[in-house]
C-alpha positions in Angstrom: 102.3 116.7 113.4 102.5 113.2 115.0 101.5 111.4 111.8 103.8 108.8 110.5 106.1 108.4 113.4 106.9 105.6 115.9 108.8 105.7 119.2 110.3 103.1 121.4 107.7 103.9 124.2 104.4 105.1 122.8 101.8 102.9 121.1 99.0 104.3 118.9 96.6 103.1 116.3 94.1 104.7 114.0 91.3 104.5 116.7 93.5 105.3 119.7 94.4 108.9 120.5 97.5 110.1 122.4 96.3 111.0 125.8 99.4 110.6 127.9 102.0 113.4 128.4 104.8 111.3 127.4 103.6 111.3 123.8 103.6 115.1 123.6 106.0 116.7 121.1 108.6 117.6 123.7 111.0 114.8 123.2 114.0 116.6 124.7 113.4 115.7 128.4 112.9 112.4 130.2 109.2 111.9 130.7 107.0 109.7 132.9 105.3 106.8 131.2 102.0 105.0 131.9 104.1 102.8 134.2 106.3 105.2 136.2 109.9 104.4 136.0 111.0 102.6 139.2 114.4 104.3 139.3 114.7 105.8 142.8 118.2 107.0 142.4 120.4 108.1 139.5 121.4 105.1 137.5 125.2 104.4 137.7 126.9 103.7 134.5 130.5 103.4 133.4 130.1 106.7 131.5 129.2 108.7 134.6 130.7 106.6 137.4 133.9 105.2 135.9 134.4 101.5 135.0 131.2 99.4 135.2 132.9 97.1 137.7 132.6 99.8 140.2 128.8 99.5 140.3 127.4 98.4 143.7 126.5 94.7 144.1 123.0 93.9 142.9 120.6 92.0 145.1 117.2 90.4 144.3 115.4 93.6 144.9 117.6 95.4 142.3 116.9 92.5 139.9 113.2 93.3 140.2 113.9 97.0 139.5 115.8 95.9 136.4 112.9 93.8 135.2 110.6 96.8 135.6 113.1 99.2 133.9 113.1 96.8 130.9 109.3 96.6 130.9 108.5 99.8 129.0 106.1 99.1 126.1 107.1 98.2 122.6 105.8 100.4 119.9 103.6 100.0 116.9 102.5 103.0 115.0 99.6 102.1 112.7 96.9 103.9 110.8 97.3 106.9 108.5 100.8 108.0 107.5 102.4 109.5 104.4 102.9 107.1 101.6 106.2 108.7 100.6 109.1 107.0 102.4 112.0 108.9 103.8 114.8 108.1 101.5 118.2 107.3 103.0 120.2 109.6 100.7 122.7 110.9 103.3 124.5 107.7 104.2 126.3 105.2 102.1 127.7 102.1 103.9 129.8 99.5 102.3 128.3 97.0 104.8 124.5 97.8 104.7 123.9 96.0 101.4 125.3 92.7 102.7 124.4 92.8 106.4 121.4 91.1 107.9 120.2 89.9 104.6 117.1 88.0 105.7 115.9 91.0 107.7 116.1 93.3 104.6 113.7 91.2 102.5 110.0 90.5 102.8 110.6 86.8 102.0 110.2 84.4 104.9 111.9 81.1 105.5 109.8 78.2 106.8 111.5 75.6 108.9 110.3 72.7 106.8 111.0 74.2 103.4 114.6 75.3 104.0 116.2 72.2 105.5 118.6 71.8 102.7 119.6 75.5 102.9 120.0 75.5 106.6 122.3 72.5 106.9 125.9 73.4 106.6 127.3 70.0 106.1 129.9 70.7 103.4 133.0 68.7 104.1 136.4 70.4 103.5 140.0 69.5 104.5 139.6 71.7 107.4 136.3 70.1 108.6 136.3 66.7 110.2 132.9 66.8 111.9 129.6 66.8 110.1 127.8 70.1 110.8 124.1 69.9 111.3 121.1 72.2 111.7 120.3 70.5 115.1 122.0 70.9 118.4 125.0 68.6 119.0 124.3 65.1 120.4 123.8 65.6 124.1 124.7 62.0 124.7 128.2 62.3 123.3 131.2 62.4 125.5 132.1 66.1 126.1 135.5 67.3 127.2 135.2 69.2 130.5 135.1 73.0 130.5 137.8 74.9 132.2 137.0 76.3 135.6 135.7 79.8 135.4 134.8 82.1 138.3 131.1 82.7 138.2 130.1 86.2 139.3 126.3 86.9 139.1 126.9 90.6 139.7 128.4 90.8 136.2 125.1 89.7 134.8 123.2 92.1 136.9 125.4 95.0 135.8 125.0 93.9 132.2 121.2 94.0 132.6 121.6 97.5 134.2 123.5 98.8 131.2 120.7 97.5 128.9 118.0 99.0 131.1 119.8 102.4 130.9 120.0 102.0 127.1 116.2 101.3 126.9 115.5 104.4 129.0 117.4 106.4 126.4 115.8 104.8 123.4 112.3 105.4 124.6 112.8 109.1 123.9 113.7 108.5 120.2 111.2 109.1 117.4 111.2 107.1 114.2 109.3 108.3 111.1 108.6 106.9 107.7 109.3 104.4 106.4 109.3 103.0 110.0 105.8 102.3 111.3 106.5 99.6 114.0 109.3 99.3 116.5 109.8 96.2 118.7 112.0 96.0 121.7 112.5 92.4 122.8 114.4 93.5 125.9 110.9 94.6 127.0 108.3 91.9 126.0 110.9 89.0 126.0 112.7 90.2 129.1 112.2 86.8 131.0 113.9 84.8 128.3 116.5 87.4 127.7 117.3 87.7 131.5 117.6 83.9 131.6 120.1 84.0 128.8 122.2 86.7 130.5 122.0 85.2 134.0 123.1 81.8 132.6 125.9 82.9 130.4 127.1 86.4 131.2 128.5 85.8 134.7 132.2 86.1 134.0 134.7 88.2 132.1 135.0 87.3 128.4 137.9 86.9 126.0 135.8 87.1 122.9 132.6 89.1 122.2 130.6 88.1 119.1 128.6 91.2 118.1 125.6 91.2 115.8 123.7 94.2 114.5 120.1 94.0 115.7 117.4 91.4 116.3 116.1 89.2 113.4 112.3 88.7 113.0 112.4 85.0 113.8 115.3 85.1 116.3 115.9 87.6 119.0 112.7 89.5 118.1 110.9 86.4 119.3 112.8 85.3 122.4 115.4 88.0 123.3 118.4 85.8 122.5 120.9 87.0 119.8 120.7 84.8 116.7 117.9 83.1 118.6 116.6 80.3 116.4 113.9 78.7 118.6 115.3 75.1 118.3 118.7 76.1 119.6 117.4 78.5 122.2 115.3 75.8 123.8 117.4 72.6 123.1 121.0 73.8 123.1 121.0 77.0 125.3 118.2 75.6 127.5 116.5 79.1 127.7 113.0 79.3 129.3 110.6 82.0 130.3 107.4 83.7 129.3 107.2 86.1 126.3 104.3 88.6 126.3 103.7 89.8 122.8 103.5 93.6 122.3 100.1 95.1 122.6 100.2 96.3 119.0 101.9 94.0 116.6 102.5 94.1 112.8 100.2 91.5 111.3 103.1 90.1 109.3 105.4 90.0 112.2 103.6 88.4 115.1 105.5 87.4 118.3 105.2 83.8 119.3 108.1 83.6 121.8 109.4 80.1 122.3 106.5 78.7 120.3 107.8 80.3 117.1 107.7 77.8 114.3 109.8 79.7 111.8 113.5 78.9 111.6 115.9 81.9 111.9 118.3 80.5 109.4 121.2 82.8 110.5 120.7 81.5 114.1 120.5 77.9 113.0 123.8 78.2 111.3 125.4 80.3 114.0 124.5 78.2 117.0 124.7 75.0 115.0 128.4 75.7 114.4 129.1 76.5 118.0 127.1 73.5 119.3 129.3 71.3 117.0 132.6 72.9 118.0 131.9 73.5 121.7 129.5 70.6 122.4 127.9 72.4 125.4 126.9 76.0 125.9 129.1 76.1 129.0 132.2 75.4 126.9 131.3 78.2 124.6 130.3 80.8 127.2 133.2 80.2 129.5 135.3 82.5 127.3 132.8 84.0 124.8 129.6 85.9 124.7 127.1 87.0 122.0 125.5 90.3 122.0 123.6 92.6 119.6 124.7 96.2 119.0 121.1 97.5 118.9 118.1 95.9 120.7 115.4 97.4 118.5 113.6 95.9 115.5 112.3 98.4 112.9 109.6 97.6 110.3 107.8 99.3 107.5 104.0 99.1 106.9 104.5 96.0 104.7 106.5 94.2 107.5 109.8 94.7 105.8 112.8 95.1 108.2 114.6 98.4 108.3 118.2 98.0 109.6 119.9 100.7 111.7 122.2 101.9 108.9 119.2 102.3 106.6 117.5 104.8 108.9 117.4 108.5 107.9 120.4 110.3 109.3 118.3 112.4 111.7 116.9 109.2 113.3 120.0 107.1 113.0 122.6 109.3 114.7 120.8 109.5 118.1 120.3 105.7 118.0 123.9 104.9 117.2 125.2 107.3 119.8 123.1 105.6 122.5 124.1 102.1 121.4 127.8 103.1 121.1 127.8 104.3 124.8 126.1 101.0 125.9 128.5 98.9 123.9 131.6 100.5 125.4 130.2 99.9 128.8 129.6 96.2 128.0 133.1 95.9 126.7 134.6 97.4 129.8 132.3 95.4 132.1 133.2 92.0 130.5 136.9 93.1 130.1 136.7 91.8 126.5 140.0 91.1 124.8 138.8 90.6 121.2 135.6 91.6 119.4 134.2 89.7 116.4 131.8 91.6 114.2 129.3 89.4 112.6 128.9 91.4 109.4 130.5 94.6 108.3 128.2 97.0 110.1 128.9 95.4 113.5 132.6 95.4 112.8 132.8 99.0 111.6 130.5 100.4 114.3 132.4 98.8 117.2 135.7 100.1 115.7 134.3 103.6 115.7 132.8 103.3 119.3 136.1 101.9 120.7 138.1 104.6 118.9 135.9 107.4 120.4 136.3 105.8 123.8 140.0 105.5 123.6 140.0 101.7 123.8 142.5 99.7 121.9 140.9 96.3 121.5 141.3 94.1 118.4 138.2 94.0 116.2 137.8 91.1 113.7 135.3 90.3 111.0 133.3 87.2 110.1 130.7 86.9 107.3 127.1 87.1 108.3 125.4 83.6 108.1 122.3 84.9 106.3 120.8 82.7 103.5 120.4 85.8 101.3 124.2 86.1 101.3 125.2 83.8 98.4 128.7 83.2 99.9 127.1 82.1 103.2 125.1 79.4 101.3 128.4 77.8 100.2 129.0 76.1 103.5 129.1 79.0 106.0 130.1 76.8 108.9 133.0 75.2 107.0 134.2 78.6 106.0 134.1 79.8 109.6 136.1 76.9 110.8 138.8 77.9 108.5 138.5 81.6 109.5 138.5 80.8 113.2 141.9 79.1 112.8 143.3 81.9 110.7 142.0 84.6 113.1 143.4 82.8 116.1 140.1 82.4 118.0 139.6 78.6 117.5 141.5 78.1 120.8 138.7 79.9 122.6 136.1 77.6 121.2 137.3 74.0 121.3 137.3 72.7 124.8 140.5 71.2 126.1 140.5 67.4 126.5 141.0 66.1 130.0 142.5 62.9 128.7 
């Protein structure tokens, strides 16, 4: 029976019947969708063609192909479904209880009501600057960034890796308690592409890795930890976001017009705007990426994180995301990976081990407001940790004086 399931490609509602062959029960083979995949040739990846750097150069035509590859539909599965949720009894993670806190609760945080929570202005002996929940003063004098060789083909190859991942994820089926699946690489592809083309055009010393999109961040605009204020004012991201055809009524997509604050994103980008002053200074040696691009929700709108999925649904998802992550690490020639939260840290350690890659993996606490420790001055704590972990040198621009 197809009742109570959601996929990353098929959309149904109680008054809409499955009429397309892609929604048949045979999920073992790649199928045609309402919009036929534009791939004219086998897609090259580092897993089947060696290092991603060996991919052919991309031109504007290939950019259009990537856009279309990422344009498969997001999914919502509504209507009748069993009331009994599938319990996650086969997997116990030491990280799942403390990861992505705000996405595991049905509580929402309004931008105006949480100003005191969002502002990480605690002063410590290790913190000289006042940390704010607004982008750093653009008028302040900013040390010049080091010269970095810009290579747009790196961004194009990155987008190709993501397009390949999306093709794989469209075949996956998710059942209770998941009723809705969003893929911001699809409906927010313009803003996501703007982020990648601006800031993923060079090799990176440090990769900050999150778990999956938050409801008021990347789910809205395609940017990891994408609090709207920082996405528009600090990162200078633009583009249209077309909401999914079928949305969860409690999780509407507003794109860059989203009025909710993503508290984790406010803290995350607020810290780096204070330390680095400009996005160019940050991205010359660092990049921010999410392990999984999908957002999973229950019928009540509550977020379901990847480690909370039933093992039969979780394992194919993690396998596909592992493959894509390793390709990204190879493409960007990453020297150090920083897991934002335990799940990200542990998952990348496993993926690298399976791929035979020996790259240091560090851990930093997730900035979620549901994490009591993060509410005790997350930014100030991170400044201390960055010094201890030896990555502050990648973040603070060198003075030219």
